N, CA and C atoms as a LAMMPS dump frame, in Angstrom:
ITEM: TIMESTEP
0
ITEM: NUMBER OF ATOMS
255
ITEM: BOX BOUNDS ff ff ff
-5.0000000000000000e+02 5.0000000000000000e+02
-5.0000000000000000e+02 5.0000000000000000e+02
-5.0000000000000000e+02 5.0000000000000000e+02
ITEM: ATOMS id mol type element x y z
1 1 1 N 0.807 -1.193 0
2 1 2 C 0 0 0
3 1 3 C 0.859 1.269 0
4 2 1 N 2.09 1.184 0.427
5 2 2 C 2.935 2.378 0.457
6 2 3 C 3.348 2.831 -0.936
7 3 1 N 3.475 1.901 -1.883
8 3 2 C 3.852 2.296 -3.236
9 3 3 C 2.72 3.079 -3.896
10 4 1 N 1.481 2.758 -3.557
11 4 2 C 0.339 3.493 -4.102
12 4 3 C 0.358 4.926 -3.583
13 5 1 N 0.627 5.095 -2.311
14 5 2 C 0.704 6.443 -1.742
15 5 3 C 1.863 7.217 -2.356
16 6 1 N 2.97 6.543 -2.616
17 6 2 C 4.12 7.193 -3.244
18 6 3 C 3.777 7.665 -4.653
19 7 1 N 3.112 6.824 -5.421
20 7 2 C 2.736 7.19 -6.785
21 7 3 C 1.72 8.331 -6.782
22 8 1 N 0.776 8.289 -5.85
23 8 2 C -0.191 9.384 -5.767
24 8 3 C 0.492 10.692 -5.366
25 9 1 N 1.496 10.602 -4.532
26 9 2 C 2.277 11.795 -4.197
27 9 3 C 3.031 12.339 -5.393
28 10 1 N 3.561 11.435 -6.224
29 10 2 C 4.257 11.89 -7.429
30 10 3 C 3.29 12.55 -8.41
31 11 1 N 2.099 11.982 -8.546
32 11 2 C 1.103 12.584 -9.437
33 11 3 C 0.674 13.946 -8.9
34 12 1 N 0.519 14.063 -7.575
35 12 2 C 0.171 15.344 -6.969
36 12 3 C 1.262 16.374 -7.223
37 13 1 N 2.516 15.958 -7.11
38 13 2 C 3.623 16.867 -7.376
39 13 3 C 3.626 17.295 -8.843
40 14 1 N 3.334 16.364 -9.741
41 14 2 C 3.275 16.696 -11.16
42 14 3 C 2.166 17.684 -11.47
43 15 1 N 1 17.482 -10.863
44 15 2 C -0.114 18.418 -11.075
45 15 3 C 0.229 19.796 -10.525
46 16 1 N 0.864 19.849 -9.371
47 16 2 C 1.254 21.138 -8.797
48 16 3 C 2.289 21.83 -9.687
49 17 1 N 3.201 21.07 -10.256
50 17 2 C 4.208 21.644 -11.142
51 17 3 C 3.583 22.181 -12.428
52 18 1 N 2.624 21.453 -12.98
53 18 2 C 1.92 21.945 -14.166
54 18 3 C 1.171 23.233 -13.832
55 19 1 N 0.603 23.303 -12.62
56 19 2 C -0.055 24.53 -12.183
57 19 3 C 0.903 25.704 -12.124
58 20 1 N 2.13 25.45 -11.692
59 20 2 C 3.141 26.514 -11.644
60 20 3 C 3.498 26.984 -13.05
61 21 1 N 3.597 26.048 -13.991
62 21 2 C 3.877 26.438 -15.374
63 21 3 C 2.758 27.3 -15.944
64 22 1 N 1.498 26.904 -15.683
65 22 2 C 0.38 27.712 -16.171
66 22 3 C 0.351 29.073 -15.5
67 23 1 N 0.759 29.148 -14.242
68 23 2 C 0.829 30.441 -13.567
69 23 3 C 1.88 31.333 -14.232
70 24 1 N 2.984 30.755 -14.641
71 24 2 C 4.016 31.529 -15.336
72 24 3 C 3.507 32.029 -16.686
73 25 1 N 2.76 31.168 -17.404
74 25 2 C 2.186 31.612 -18.677
75 25 3 C 1.165 32.721 -18.456
76 26 1 N 0.414 32.647 -17.345
77 26 2 C -0.546 33.703 -17.039
78 26 3 C 0.172 35.016 -16.748
79 27 1 N 1.291 34.961 -16.054
80 27 2 C 2.023 36.184 -15.751
81 27 3 C 2.553 36.852 -17.02
82 28 1 N 2.899 36.053 -18.014
83 28 2 C 3.414 36.619 -19.259
84 28 3 C 2.301 37.186 -20.136
85 29 1 N 1.146 36.516 -20.171
86 29 2 C 0.112 36.927 -21.117
87 29 3 C -1.105 37.589 -20.469
88 30 1 N -1.29 37.414 -19.171
89 30 2 C -2.452 37.927 -18.435
90 30 3 C -3.77 37.394 -19.001
91 31 1 N -3.726 36.183 -19.558
92 31 2 C -4.919 35.524 -20.066
93 31 3 C -5.538 34.707 -18.931
94 32 1 N -6.819 34.92 -18.674
95 32 2 C -7.47 34.248 -17.551
96 32 3 C -7.557 32.736 -17.739
97 33 1 N -7.477 32.269 -18.97
98 33 2 C -7.527 30.829 -19.214
99 33 3 C -6.362 30.121 -18.525
100 34 1 N -5.175 30.7 -18.601
101 34 2 C -4.019 30.096 -17.959
102 34 3 C -4.154 30.101 -16.437
103 35 1 N -4.743 31.154 -15.896
104 35 2 C -4.953 31.214 -14.45
105 35 3 C -5.946 30.151 -13.998
106 36 1 N -7.008 29.964 -14.757
107 36 2 C -7.989 28.92 -14.414
108 36 3 C -7.367 27.529 -14.534
109 37 1 N -6.532 27.322 -15.532
110 37 2 C -5.856 26.037 -15.654
111 37 3 C -4.919 25.808 -14.468
112 38 1 N -4.226 26.839 -14.034
113 38 2 C -3.325 26.692 -12.89
114 38 3 C -4.094 26.297 -11.642
115 39 1 N -5.206 26.986 -11.371
116 39 2 C -6.008 26.637 -10.203
117 39 3 C -6.59 25.236 -10.32
118 40 1 N -7.002 24.854 -11.518
119 40 2 C -7.568 23.52 -11.708
120 40 3 C -6.525 22.435 -11.43
121 41 1 N -5.31 22.636 -11.888
122 41 2 C -4.28 21.629 -11.634
123 41 3 C -3.871 21.607 -10.168
124 42 1 N -3.944 22.745 -9.491
125 42 2 C -3.665 22.734 -8.05
126 42 3 C -4.776 22.005 -7.292
127 43 1 N -6.003 22.14 -7.758
128 43 2 C -7.102 21.405 -7.141
129 43 3 C -6.922 19.9 -7.378
130 44 1 N -6.498 19.531 -8.577
131 44 2 C -6.225 18.113 -8.851
132 44 3 C -5.083 17.597 -7.984
133 45 1 N -4.076 18.421 -7.765
134 45 2 C -2.988 18.018 -6.874
135 45 3 C -3.503 17.8 -5.462
136 46 1 N -4.424 18.642 -5.035
137 46 2 C -5.019 18.474 -3.717
138 46 3 C -5.795 17.164 -3.617
139 47 1 N -6.5 16.792 -4.672
140 47 2 C -7.254 15.542 -4.633
141 47 3 C -6.321 14.335 -4.549
142 48 1 N -5.227 14.361 -5.294
143 48 2 C -4.281 13.253 -5.203
144 48 3 C -3.556 13.238 -3.863
145 49 1 N -3.334 14.407 -3.308
146 49 2 C -2.74 14.477 -1.978
147 49 3 C -3.677 13.874 -0.935
148 50 1 N -4.964 14.166 -1.058
149 50 2 C -5.945 13.561 -0.151
150 50 3 C -5.958 12.042 -0.273
151 51 1 N -5.861 11.562 -1.51
152 51 2 C -5.852 10.11 -1.712
153 51 3 C -4.616 9.46 -1.103
154 52 1 N -3.5 10.151 -1.146
155 52 2 C -2.272 9.583 -0.611
156 52 3 C -2.162 9.673 0.897
157 53 1 N -2.748 10.704 1.491
158 53 2 C -2.587 10.943 2.927
159 53 3 C -3.654 10.224 3.751
160 54 1 N -4.898 10.314 3.325
161 54 2 C -5.989 9.721 4.087
162 54 3 C -6.058 8.236 3.777
163 55 1 N -5.966 7.429 4.791
164 55 2 C -5.86 5.985 4.589
165 55 3 C -7.151 5.355 4.083
166 56 1 N -8.287 5.907 4.428
167 56 2 C -9.547 5.309 3.999
168 56 3 C -10.094 5.934 2.728
169 57 1 N -9.339 6.812 2.106
170 57 2 C -9.794 7.463 0.878
171 57 3 C -9.61 6.521 -0.307
172 58 1 N -10.61 6.46 -1.129
173 58 2 C -10.543 5.71 -2.378
174 58 3 C -10.986 6.627 -3.515
175 59 1 N -10.827 6.145 -4.719
176 59 2 C -11.196 6.942 -5.881
177 59 3 C -12.686 7.247 -5.907
178 60 1 N -13.492 6.395 -5.323
179 60 2 C -14.939 6.514 -5.452
180 60 3 C -15.599 7.233 -4.283
181 61 1 N -14.834 7.782 -3.353
182 61 2 C -15.43 8.567 -2.272
183 61 3 C -15.981 9.865 -2.842
184 62 1 N -17.069 10.324 -2.287
185 62 2 C -17.753 11.489 -2.833
186 62 3 C -16.896 12.746 -2.746
187 63 1 N -16.214 12.952 -1.63
188 63 2 C -15.451 14.194 -1.48
189 63 3 C -14.269 14.25 -2.433
190 64 1 N -13.635 13.121 -2.728
191 64 2 C -12.535 13.122 -3.696
192 64 3 C -13.082 13.372 -5.089
193 65 1 N -14.223 12.749 -5.379
194 65 2 C -14.839 12.944 -6.692
195 65 3 C -15.283 14.39 -6.873
196 66 1 N -15.822 15.005 -5.844
197 66 2 C -16.286 16.394 -5.95
198 66 3 C -15.121 17.363 -6.138
199 67 1 N -13.983 17.07 -5.515
200 67 2 C -12.802 17.921 -5.699
201 67 3 C -12.343 17.856 -7.148
202 68 1 N -12.297 16.646 -7.703
203 68 2 C -11.896 16.513 -9.106
204 68 3 C -12.926 17.129 -10.046
205 69 1 N -14.191 16.952 -9.719
206 69 2 C -15.243 17.524 -10.556
207 69 3 C -15.139 19.044 -10.591
208 70 1 N -14.83 19.662 -9.471
209 70 2 C -14.676 21.124 -9.456
210 70 3 C -13.487 21.559 -10.313
211 71 1 N -12.422 20.779 -10.318
212 71 2 C -11.266 21.114 -11.16
213 71 3 C -11.622 21.026 -12.64
214 72 1 N -12.309 19.976 -13.024
215 72 2 C -12.673 19.832 -14.431
216 72 3 C -13.712 20.867 -14.853
217 73 1 N -14.615 21.22 -13.954
218 73 2 C -15.583 22.28 -14.259
219 73 3 C -14.88 23.62 -14.432
220 74 1 N -13.826 23.849 -13.657
221 74 2 C -13.071 25.09 -13.798
222 74 3 C -12.373 25.139 -15.16
223 75 1 N -11.848 24.016 -15.609
224 75 2 C -11.221 23.962 -16.93
225 75 3 C -12.253 24.224 -18.021
226 76 1 N -13.402 23.563 -17.911
227 76 2 C -14.445 23.763 -18.916
228 76 3 C -14.965 25.198 -18.926
229 77 1 N -15.101 25.798 -17.758
230 77 2 C -15.55 27.181 -17.694
231 77 3 C -14.516 28.122 -18.318
232 78 1 N -13.245 27.859 -18.081
233 78 2 C -12.199 28.675 -18.683
234 78 3 C -12.201 28.599 -20.191
235 79 1 N -12.411 27.395 -20.728
236 79 2 C -12.472 27.229 -22.181
237 79 3 C -13.705 27.914 -22.742
238 80 1 N -14.841 27.745 -22.045
239 80 2 C -16.08 28.387 -22.494
240 80 3 C -15.945 29.905 -22.48
241 81 1 N -15.362 30.432 -21.414
242 81 2 C -15.205 31.886 -21.306
243 81 3 C -14.256 32.434 -22.385
244 82 1 N -13.209 31.678 -22.693
245 82 2 C -12.256 32.117 -23.708
246 82 3 C -12.89 32.148 -25.101
247 83 1 N -13.723 31.163 -25.408
248 83 2 C -14.314 31.075 -26.739
249 83 3 C -15.572 31.905 -26.885
250 84 1 N -16.129 32.386 -25.785
251 84 2 C -17.35 33.175 -25.844
252 84 3 C -17.107 34.554 -26.432
253 85 1 N -15.96 35.111 -26.215
254 85 2 C -15.671 36.488 -26.665
255 85 3 C -15.484 36.582 -28.138
């Protein structure tokens, strides 16, 4: 079970790093799409962190699913907002 927690920690670190890259792109262009992507990837990192830290957490728990759903909704809203203009 420890290797699963290790892999989830690595995925969380990867999501957080992608969020940092999107934050850098937002600073250069000031496009809100990049900012929404950064927040979404940080939310995904939080969900993987929860899965790795909490021993009784599984993929199908409602709170983990809702955290991921909010991240994906943020991505979809950012894309919708960008294409609406």
